C-alpha positions in Angstrom: 83.1 85.8 39.7 81.5 88.8 41.4 78.1 87.6 40.3 78.9 84.2 41.9 80.0 85.7 45.1 77.1 88.1 45.3 74.6 85.3 44.5 76.0 83.0 47.1 76.1 85.8 49.7 72.4 86.5 49.0 71.5 82.9 49.4 73.7 82.4 52.4 72.4 85.6 54.1 69.8 83.4 55.8 72.7 82.1 58.0 73.1 85.7 59.4 69.5 85.7 60.3 69.9 82.2 61.6 67.1 80.0 62.8 64.9 83.0 63.5 64.3 83.3 59.7 63.1 79.7 59.6 61.1 80.0 62.8 59.4 83.2 61.4 58.3 81.2 58.4 57.3 78.2 60.6 57.5 74.6 59.8 55.2 73.6 56.9 53.7 70.4 55.6 56.1 70.7 52.7 59.1 70.7 55.0 57.8 67.5 56.6 57.3 66.0 53.2 60.9 66.7 52.4 62.1 65.1 55.6 60.1 61.9 54.8 61.3 62.0 51.2 65.0 62.3 52.2 64.5 59.7 54.9 63.0 57.3 52.3 65.9 57.9 49.9 68.4 56.8 52.6 66.5 53.8 53.9 67.0 50.8 51.6 68.8 47.5 51.5 72.0 49.2 52.7 70.9 49.0 56.3 70.4 45.3 55.9 74.2 44.9 55.7 75.2 47.5 58.3 74.4 45.4 61.4 76.8 42.7 60.1 79.8 44.9 59.8 79.0 47.1 62.8 78.1 44.1 65.1 81.2 42.0 64.5 83.2 44.0 67.0 80.6 43.7 69.8 78.5 46.4 71.5 81.1 49.1 72.3 82.2 50.0 68.8 78.5 50.4 68.0 78.2 53.1 70.7 81.1 55.1 69.1 79.5 54.6 65.7 76.2 56.0 67.0 77.9 59.0 68.3 79.8 59.7 65.1 77.2 58.9 62.4 74.6 61.6 63.4 77.0 64.5 62.9 78.6 62.8 59.9 75.3 62.5 58.1 73.9 65.9 58.9 77.1 67.9 58.3 78.1 66.1 55.1 74.7 66.5 53.5 74.5 70.1 54.7 77.8 70.8 53.1 76.6 69.3 49.8 73.4 71.3 49.9 75.3 74.5 50.5 77.6 73.7 47.7 74.7 73.3 45.3 73.1 76.6 46.5 76.4 78.4 46.0 75.8 78.5 42.2 74.6 81.6 40.5 72.5 79.4 38.2 69.1 78.9 39.7 68.6 75.4 38.3 72.2 74.0 38.3 72.7 70.4 39.3 75.8 69.1 41.1 77.8 68.6 37.8 77.0 72.1 36.6 78.0 73.6 40.0 81.3 71.8 39.9 81.9 73.0 36.3 81.0 76.5 37.4 83.5 76.6 40.3 86.2 74.2 39.1 85.9 74.0 35.3 84.7 71.6 32.6 87.4 69.0 33.4 86.2 68.8 37.0 82.7 68.4 35.8 83.7 65.3 33.8 85.4 63.9 36.8 82.2 64.3 38.9 80.3 62.5 36.1 82.8 59.7 36.4 82.6 59.7 40.3 78.8 59.8 40.2 78.8 56.7 38.0 81.2 54.8 40.2 79.2 55.8 43.3 76.0 54.4 42.0 76.9 51.6 39.5 78.5 49.3 42.1 75.3 49.5 44.1 73.4 47.9 41.2 76.0 45.1 41.2 75.7 44.7 45.0 71.9 44.3 44.8 72.3 41.8 42.0 74.4 39.7 44.3 72.0 40.5 47.2 68.8 39.4 45.4 70.4 36.2 44.3 71.7 35.2 47.7 68.5 36.2 49.4 66.3 34.1 47.1 68.7 31.2 47.2 68.8 31.2 51.0 65.0 31.4 51.0 64.7 28.4 48.7 67.1 26.3 50.7 66.2 27.2 54.3 62.5 28.1 54.2 61.1 26.2 51.2 63.5 23.2 51.6 64.1 23.3 47.8 67.2 22.7 45.7 67.8 26.0 44.0 68.6 26.1 40.2 72.2 26.6 39.2 73.5 30.0 40.3 74.1 31.3 36.8 70.5 30.6 35.9 69.0 31.9 39.1 71.0 35.2 39.0 70.2 36.0 35.4 66.5 35.3 35.9 66.2 37.5 39.0 68.2 40.4 37.5 66.1 40.3 34.3 62.9 40.2 36.3 64.0 43.4 38.2 65.2 45.1 35.0 61.9 44.3 33.3 60.2 46.8 35.6 62.7 49.4 34.3 61.8 48.4 30.7 58.1 48.9 31.5 58.9 52.6 32.0 60.4 55.1 34.4 57.0 56.1 35.8 56.1 52.6 36.7 59.5 52.1 38.3 59.1 55.3 40.4 55.6 54.2 41.5 56.9 50.7 42.5 59.8 52.1 44.6 57.6 54.8 46.2 55.0 52.1 47.1 57.7 49.8 48.6 59.6 52.3 50.8 57.1 53.1 53.5 55.9 49.5 54.2 59.6 48.6 54.3 60.3 51.3 56.9 57.3 50.1 59.0 58.3 46.5 58.9 61.9 47.1 59.7 60.8 49.1 62.7 58.5 46.2 63.7 61.3 43.7 63.4 63.5 45.9 65.6 60.8 45.9 68.3 60.1 42.2 67.8 63.7 41.2 68.5 63.8 42.9 71.9 62.9 39.8 73.9 65.8 38.0 72.2 68.4 40.5 73.3 71.3 38.9 75.1 74.5 40.0 76.7 76.8 38.3 74.1 77.7 41.6 72.4 78.1 43.4 75.7 80.6 40.8 76.9 82.7 41.1 73.7 85.6 43.4 74.6 87.8 43.8 71.5 91.5 44.8 71.7 92.3 48.3 70.8 93.5 47.2 67.4 90.4 45.2 66.7 88.2 48.1 68.0 89.9 50.6 65.7 89.8 48.2 62.7 86.1 47.5 63.2 85.3 51.2 63.4 87.5 52.0 60.4 86.0 49.4 58.1 82.5 50.2 59.2 82.8 54.0 58.4 82.3 53.4 54.6 79.2 51.1 55.4 77.8 53.9 57.5 78.4 56.4 54.7 76.6 54.0 52.3 73.7 53.2 54.7 72.9 56.8 55.6 73.5 58.3 52.2 70.7 60.4 50.7 72.9 62.6 48.5 71.2 61.6 45.2 68.2 63.7 46.3 70.2 66.7 47.6 70.5 68.6 44.3 66.7 68.6 43.6 66.1 69.2 47.3 68.4 72.3 47.5 67.0 73.7 44.3 63.5 73.3 45.6 64.4 75.2 48.8 65.9 78.0 46.6 62.7 78.2 44.6 60.4 78.2 47.6 62.4 80.2 50.2 64.8 82.4 48.2 67.4 84.0 50.4 66.3 81.8 53.3 67.1 78.6 51.3 70.3 77.7 53.3 68.7 78.1 56.7 65.6 76.1 55.6 67.6 73.3 54.1 69.8 73.1 57.2 66.7 72.7 59.4 65.2 70.0 57.2 68.5 68.1 56.9 69.0 68.2 60.7 65.6 66.6 61.3 66.2 64.0 58.6 69.6 63.1 60.2 68.0 62.8 63.7 65.2 60.5 62.4 67.6 58.4 60.4 70.0 58.1 63.4 67.2 56.9 65.6 65.6 54.5 63.1 68.8 52.9 61.6 70.8 52.6 64.8 67.9 51.1 66.7 67.6 48.5 64.0 71.4 47.9 64.2 71.5 47.7 68.0 68.5 45.4 68.0 70.1 43.0 65.6 73.5 43.2 67.3 72.0 42.5 70.8 70.0 39.5 69.4 73.1 37.9 67.9 76.7 37.4 68.8 79.7 38.8 67.0 80.4 35.3 65.8 77.0 35.2 64.2 77.7 38.5 62.5 81.0 37.1 61.1 79.1 34.0 59.8 76.5 36.2 58.1 79.3 38.1 56.4 80.9 34.9 55.3 77.6 33.7 53.9 77.2 37.0 52.0 73.6 37.5 52.9 71.5 40.3 54.5 70.9 40.4 58.2 67.3 39.6 57.7 68.1 36.3 55.8 70.5 35.4 58.6 67.9 36.1 61.3 65.4 34.0 59.4 67.8 31.0 59.4 69.0 31.6 63.0 65.7 31.9 64.9 63.2 29.1 65.2 60.3 31.6 64.9 57.8 31.1 62.0 57.2 34.9 61.8 60.9 35.8 61.4 61.6 32.7 59.3 59.1 33.7 56.6 58.6 37.5 56.9 62.3 38.4 57.2 63.6 37.0 53.9 60.5 38.3 52.0 61.2 41.8 53.4 64.8 41.4 52.4 63.8 40.6 48.8 61.5 43.6 48.7 64.2 45.9 50.1 66.9 44.7 47.7 64.5 44.9 44.7 63.4 48.4 45.7 67.0 49.5 46.1 68.0 48.0 42.8 65.3 49.8 41.0 66.1 53.1 42.8 69.7 53.0 41.7 69.5 51.5 38.3 68.2 54.6 36.6 71.0 56.8 38.1 73.6 54.2 37.1 72.2 54.0 33.5 72.2 57.8 33.2 75.7 57.9 34.5 76.9 55.3 32.0 75.2 57.1 29.1 76.7 60.4 30.3 80.2 58.9 30.1 79.6 57.6 26.6 78.2 60.9 25.4 81.1 62.9 26.9 83.7 60.4 25.6 82.4 59.9 22.1 81.7 62.4 19.3 79.2 60.1 17.7 77.1 59.3 20.7 74.1 61.5 21.3 70.7 61.5 23.0 69.3 64.2 20.6 68.2 62.0 17.7 66.0 59.0 18.1 68.2 56.4 16.4 71.3 57.3 18.3 69.4 57.5 21.6 67.9 54.0 20.9 71.4 52.6 20.2 72.7 54.2 23.4 69.9 52.8 25.5 70.5 49.3 24.0 74.2 49.4 24.8 73.5 50.6 28.3 70.9 47.8 28.9 73.3 45.1 27.7 76.2 46.5 29.8 74.1 46.7 33.0 72.5 43.3 32.5 75.7 41.4 31.7 77.9 43.0 34.4 75.3 42.6 37.1 74.8 39.0 36.1 78.5 38.2 36.1 79.1 39.8 39.5 76.0 38.0 40.9 77.1 34.7 39.5 80.6 35.1 41.0 79.0 35.9 44.4 81.3 38.8 45.0 81.5 40.0 48.6 78.8 42.6 49.2 80.4 44.2 52.2 83.7 44.1 50.4 82.3 46.1 47.5 80.7 48.6 50.0 84.0 49.0 51.9 86.2 49.4 48.8 84.0 50.9 46.1 80.6 52.4 47.1 81.5 53.9 50.5 84.8 55.6 49.5 83.4 56.9 46.2 80.3 58.4 48.0 82.6 59.9 50.6 84.6 61.7 47.9 81.4 63.4 46.5 79.6 63.9 49.8 82.4 64.5 52.3 85.5 65.7 50.5 84.5 67.8 47.5 82.1 70.2 49.3 84.7 70.8 52.0 87.4 71.5 49.5 85.0 73.9 47.8 84.4 75.8 51.1 88.2 76.5 51.2 88.6 77.2 47.5 85.4 78.8 46.2 84.9 82.5 46.9 81.1 82.0 47.1 81.5 79.7 50.1 84.2 81.6 52.0 81.7 82.5 54.8 81.7 78.9 55.9 85.5 78.6 56.0 87.4 77.8 59.2 84.5 75.9 61.0 85.5 72.9 63.1 82.7 70.9 61.4 84.5 71.2 58.0 87.6 69.5 59.3 85.5 66.8 61.0 83.6 66.0 57.7 86.8 66.1 55.7 88.6 63.8 58.1 85.7 61.3 58.1 85.8 61.3 54.3 89.5 60.5 54.3 88.9 57.7 56.8 86.2 56.2 54.5 88.5 56.6 51.5 91.5 55.0 53.3 89.7 51.6 53.5 90.8 51.1 49.9 94.4 51.2 51.1 93.5 48.7 53.8 92.0 46.3 51.3 95.0 46.5 49.0 97.4 45.7 52.0 95.2 42.8 53.0 95.2 41.5 49.4 99.0 41.2 49.6 
């Protein structure tokens, strides 16, 4: 334990020197690259559903969300990075850090949570790609789509075929798609400005509706701004490159990432919300489609009608590919940890494990897409709350329990992050109550 404490104190010593340590080293091109990388990790199809939930309550809940989400994003990811850096193992990932501080049992729990944080996202995008293409066929091409069970399996198999072609190809495809996607979403945000109306401004929800809208949107905010999958590798890179200044440097990079994300995502959300009415947003949610598909069907503008759904398809496909690998690894990890016979060490066992994983992912994604399960419902009750446990709650508990993190104990920001994590988690209770 003394080694753990000493190692964490050495790493965290940069906090004592503060920003001056970072300034003395200056801001490098590599730091900018990390900001762009983390930003690209967060920006995906998730933000295509955020305006729907966020805009249903009108303009004023959006203002509160904009004030909350910046600190939420920065402080939560900062806490997770500090948690990773608290390990005495120089190359420990999040699971190994949890095992080091809380034991092997907790490590298995994190593996389970990691799977349930990513796997539902694959299911969401299976539904998303089906609905986006179906809407495009009906509204833009004026075609009768094939039966949903056929359309969904064809689209999911097409996306998974990229995975079967190899991990390197998948990474190249997703890397190629992310930056054009960012540029086009920014362009659409600007393009919608002439269509801004006062409909959202005139919507004044009751106190109950205001609070409910805010509450149910918190998990969607967590989901849309999440870049935690990259935090382990990011934190370890800062330790390798900056040594004892790793904490201060990672804080600085994460702060800039959060600021850029806040400006980009919330401008897109506000632009969509001001172009549509809360009733339009409710209709989009009922149709279970992305905001871009709804915009394409709503506006009699050829550019929006054709570009928006195509961009939605690209965004959903990119996000599906980006999360499939993590979900597959998580599923294989659960099998290996839960079975004595499963192993990735020998070729035959590894091939069998890969086959089982492929079949499981294909069949479950297809069934959920065929059923047209509510996308925002899954975000509210599965993805958002699970991500909140890993990103908001566990690092804050660690700060109060782990000796290596004691220096951060008692900060007001810790209680804010923990509380917002509980709010996101509590939406599960709301959904259960609503079901009865």
